[in-house]
MDAnalysis code that builds the backbone (N, CA, C; Angstrom):
import MDAnalysis as mda
import numpy as np

u = mda.Universe.empty(249, n_residues=83, atom_resindex=np.repeat(np.arange(83), 3), trajectory=True)
u.add_TopologyAttr("name", ["N", "CA", "C"] * 83)
u.add_TopologyAttr("resid", np.arange(1, 84))
u.add_TopologyAttr("resname", ["MET", "LEU", "LYS", "LEU", "ALA", "GLY", "SER", "SER", "LEU", "ASN", "LEU", "SER", "ILE", "GLU", "HIS", "HIS", "MET", "GLU", "ALA", "THR", "ILE", "GLN", "LYS", "GLU", "GLY", "SER", "ILE", "VAL", "VAL", "PRO", "ALA", "ARG", "LEU", "LEU", "ALA", "GLU", "ILE", "VAL", "ARG", "LYS", "LEU", "PRO", "ASP", "ALA", "GLU", "ILE", "ASP", "PHE", "SER", "VAL", "LEU", "SER", "ASN", "ASN", "ASN", "VAL", "LYS", "ILE", "THR", "CYS", "LEU", "ASN", "SER", "ILE", "VAL", "THR", "LEU", "GLN", "GLY", "PHE", "SER", "ALA", "ASP", "GLU", "TYR", "PRO", "ALA", "LEU", "PRO", "ASP", "ILE", "ALA", "GLU"])
u.atoms.positions = np.array([
    [-8.817, -3.798, -18.768],
    [-9.206, -2.435, -18.518],
    [-9.939, -2.394, -17.169],
    [-9.534, -1.494, -16.311],
    [-10.157, -1.309, -15.000],
    [-11.187, -0.199, -15.108],
    [-12.387, -0.443, -14.592],
    [-13.429, 0.582, -14.592],
    [-13.672, 1.020, -13.158],
    [-13.527, 2.314, -12.923],
    [-13.863, 2.911, -11.635],
    [-15.129, 3.720, -11.842],
    [-16.111, 3.527, -10.981],
    [-17.378, 4.242, -11.127],
    [-17.849, 4.704, -9.764],
    [-18.503, 5.850, -9.743],
    [-19.044, 6.379, -8.497],
    [-20.290, 7.183, -8.772],
    [-21.126, 7.290, -7.761],
    [-22.373, 8.016, -7.943],
    [-22.858, 8.574, -6.615],
    [-23.472, 9.736, -6.703],
    [-24.187, 10.319, -5.571],
    [-25.596, 10.603, -6.077],
    [-26.376, 11.307, -5.322],
    [-27.726, 11.619, -5.783],
    [-27.714, 12.535, -7.006],
    [-26.683, 13.375, -7.141],
    [-26.653, 14.378, -8.204],
    [-25.644, 14.114, -9.310],
    [-24.672, 13.266, -9.078],
    [-23.556, 13.133, -10.009],
    [-23.100, 11.686, -10.115],
    [-22.814, 11.258, -11.335],
    [-22.220, 9.938, -11.566],
    [-20.975, 10.134, -12.411],
    [-19.944, 9.324, -12.145],
    [-18.702, 9.411, -12.905],
    [-18.182, 8.005, -13.144],
    [-17.579, 7.812, -14.316],
    [-17.005, 6.521, -14.674],
    [-15.671, 6.787, -15.360],
    [-14.648, 6.042, -14.969],
    [-13.311, 6.225, -15.541],
    [-12.723, 4.860, -15.863],
    [-12.139, 4.732, -17.041],
    [-11.497, 3.487, -17.461],
    [-9.996, 3.709, -17.503],
    [-9.231, 2.724, -17.032],
    [-7.773, 2.847, -17.060],
    [-7.128, 1.496, -17.332],
    [-5.929, 1.543, -17.895],
    [-5.181, 0.319, -18.166],
    [-4.807, -0.358, -16.849],
    [-4.939, -1.670, -16.818],
    [-4.588, -2.437, -15.621],
    [-4.372, -3.891, -16.020],
    [-3.591, -4.586, -15.236],
    [-3.432, -6.023, -15.415],
    [-4.468, -6.695, -14.529],
    [-5.431, -7.352, -15.148],
    [-6.523, -8.002, -14.421],
    [-6.259, -9.507, -14.410],
    [-6.141, -10.091, -13.225],
    [-5.915, -11.533, -13.129],
    [-7.224, -12.303, -13.099],
    [-8.258, -11.711, -12.512],
    [-9.565, -12.357, -12.459],
    [-10.616, -11.255, -12.460],
    [-11.561, -11.334, -13.397],
    [-12.594, -10.306, -13.489],
    [-13.561, -10.404, -12.322],
    [-14.103, -9.263, -11.945],
    [-15.081, -9.219, -10.874],
    [-15.463, -7.788, -10.570],
    [-16.359, -7.613, -9.631],
    [-16.821, -6.288, -9.217],
    [-16.907, -6.237, -7.705],
    [-16.614, -5.069, -7.162],
    [-16.686, -4.849, -5.716],
    [-16.989, -3.375, -5.492],
    [-17.640, -3.061, -4.409],
    [-17.939, -1.671, -4.047],
    [-17.140, -1.331, -2.795],
    [-16.450, -0.191, -2.829],
    [-15.718, 0.308, -1.660],
    [-16.061, 1.778, -1.479],
    [-15.966, 2.301, -0.252],
    [-16.246, 3.720, -0.015],
    [-15.250, 4.598, -0.786],
    [-15.747, 5.410, -1.700],
    [-14.893, 6.198, -2.599],
    [-13.982, 7.160, -1.850],
    [-14.513, 7.877, -0.900],
    [-13.703, 8.869, -0.179],
    [-12.549, 8.191, 0.567],
    [-12.833, 7.083, 1.221],
    [-11.799, 6.351, 1.951],
    [-10.750, 5.783, 0.991],
    [-11.190, 5.207, -0.123],
    [-10.257, 4.681, -1.113],
    [-9.359, 5.794, -1.651],
    [-9.935, 6.941, -1.960],
    [-9.150, 8.070, -2.478],
    [-8.112, 8.535, -1.462],
    [-8.488, 8.613, -0.191],
    [-7.541, 9.021, 0.858],
    [-6.379, 8.036, 0.965],
    [-6.682, 6.759, 0.920],
    [-5.640, 5.735, 1.028],
    [-4.690, 5.821, -0.158],
    [-5.233, 5.852, -1.369],
    [-4.395, 5.886, -2.570],
    [-3.548, 7.153, -2.605],
    [-4.098, 8.267, -2.191],
    [-3.369, 9.542, -2.176],
    [-2.145, 9.474, -1.254],
    [-2.233, 8.709, -0.176],
    [-1.139, 8.630, 0.799],
    [-0.102, 7.559, 0.466],
    [-0.370, 6.722, -0.526],
    [0.571, 5.665, -0.892],
    [1.735, 6.234, -1.698],
    [2.878, 5.525, -1.690],
    [4.020, 5.961, -2.500],
    [3.665, 5.946, -3.992],
    [4.419, 6.674, -4.776],
    [4.216, 6.719, -6.222],
    [4.804, 5.450, -6.834],
    [4.030, 4.376, -6.774],
    [4.473, 3.067, -7.263],
    [3.239, 2.259, -7.660],
    [3.474, 1.079, -8.191],
    [2.373, 0.212, -8.600],
    [1.524, -0.171, -7.394],
    [0.204, -0.154, -7.583],
    [-0.747, -0.515, -6.526],
    [-1.459, -1.795, -6.943],
    [-1.571, -2.736, -6.016],
    [-2.251, -3.999, -6.271],
    [-3.526, -4.052, -5.436],
    [-4.652, -4.352, -6.096],
    [-5.932, -4.527, -5.412],
    [-6.302, -5.998, -5.497],
    [-6.607, -6.616, -4.365],
    [-7.033, -8.013, -4.327],
    [-8.335, -8.101, -3.548],
    [-9.319, -8.784, -4.128],
    [-10.579, -9.005, -3.422],
    [-10.441, -10.311, -2.654],
    [-10.600, -10.231, -1.345],
    [-10.465, -11.388, -0.466],
    [-11.846, -11.952, -0.148],
    [-11.881, -12.955, 0.698],
    [-13.165, -13.515, 1.105],
    [-13.990, -12.460, 1.835],
    [-15.247, -12.666, 1.943],
    [-16.244, -11.779, 2.570],
    [-16.110, -10.311, 2.152],
    [-15.782, -10.092, 0.862],
    [-15.748, -8.762, 0.245],
    [-14.692, -7.815, 0.800],
    [-13.695, -8.315, 1.503],
    [-12.584, -7.455, 1.902],
    [-11.709, -7.174, 0.690],
    [-11.136, -5.979, 0.636],
    [-10.235, -5.585, -0.445],
    [-8.872, -5.279, 0.162],
    [-7.839, -5.981, -0.318],
    [-6.475, -5.738, 0.158],
    [-5.772, -4.847, -0.857],
    [-5.220, -3.737, -0.373],
    [-4.499, -2.787, -1.208],
    [-3.033, -2.863, -0.802],
    [-2.165, -3.171, -1.767],
    [-0.739, -3.320, -1.495],
    [0.052, -2.386, -2.398],
    [1.001, -1.671, -1.795],
    [1.900, -0.792, -2.547],
    [3.239, -0.776, -1.819],
    [4.260, -1.352, -2.458],
    [5.573, -1.510, -1.831],
    [5.406, -2.179, -0.470],
    [5.765, -1.516, 0.632],
    [5.657, -2.119, 1.968],
    [4.347, -1.794, 2.677],
    [3.456, -1.071, 2.012],
    [2.172, -0.693, 2.624],
    [1.102, -1.715, 2.268],
    [0.333, -2.126, 3.275],
    [-0.795, -3.036, 3.066],
    [-1.979, -2.502, 3.858],
    [-3.106, -2.323, 3.166],
    [-4.330, -1.833, 3.807],
    [-5.463, -2.768, 3.408],
    [-6.351, -3.077, 4.335],
    [-7.526, -3.890, 4.032],
    [-8.778, -3.063, 4.298],
    [-9.660, -3.020, 3.300],
    [-10.934, -2.298, 3.413],
    [-12.085, -3.294, 3.391],
    [-13.139, -2.965, 4.100],
    [-14.358, -3.762, 3.999],
    [-15.124, -3.269, 2.780],
    [-15.309, -4.143, 1.806],
    [-16.078, -3.806, 0.616],
    [-17.485, -4.363, 0.728],
    [-18.240, -4.180, -0.338],
    [-19.622, -4.643, -0.393],
    [-19.854, -5.293, -1.752],
    [-20.753, -6.230, -1.807],
    [-21.076, -6.895, -3.062],
    [-21.639, -5.887, -4.058],
    [-21.115, -5.895, -5.278],
    [-21.603, -4.982, -6.314],
    [-23.047, -5.303, -6.696],
    [-23.493, -6.513, -6.432],
    [-24.872, -6.897, -6.744],
    [-25.888, -6.126, -5.908],
    [-25.451, -5.560, -4.778],
    [-26.354, -4.833, -3.888],
    [-26.555, -3.375, -4.308],
    [-25.845, -2.930, -5.348],
    [-25.897, -1.529, -5.759],
    [-26.371, -1.425, -7.197],
    [-27.164, -0.405, -7.514],
    [-27.653, -0.253, -8.892],
    [-26.524, 0.162, -9.834],
    [-26.633, -0.251, -11.088],
    [-25.658, 0.151, -12.103],
    [-25.858, 1.629, -12.434],
    [-24.800, 2.270, -12.898],
    [-24.913, 3.664, -13.319],
    [-25.765, 3.740, -14.578],
    [-26.499, 4.828, -14.760],
    [-27.302, 4.963, -15.980],
    [-26.401, 5.117, -17.204],
    [-26.842, 4.596, -18.351],
    [-26.097, 4.766, -19.599],
    [-26.285, 6.188, -20.097],
    [-25.172, 6.806, -20.512],
    [-25.216, 8.171, -21.028],
    [-24.557, 8.162, -22.397],
    [-25.206, 8.727, -23.384],
    [-24.638, 8.793, -24.730],
    [-23.446, 9.728, -24.736],
    [-22.407, 9.349, -25.502],
    [-21.202, 10.187, -25.572],
    [-21.371, 11.287, -26.584],
])
């Protein structure tokens, strides 16, 4: 299960989705930039790979994009909210 989470000063959101996970881990990427990239990709399977020094490689068919990510340890966890 893939967990996507985001937060600003006023709003936090968390979404879980089915995914094939080869190795568990956490990474932080700029949400707006990630959304723009994914929106422009073809309607096909997307592969996310965390590379050395927190780079994230996004692959979809013939498209390859690399983003500079950040260690998830440097960011606070989202607050727990009762359902």
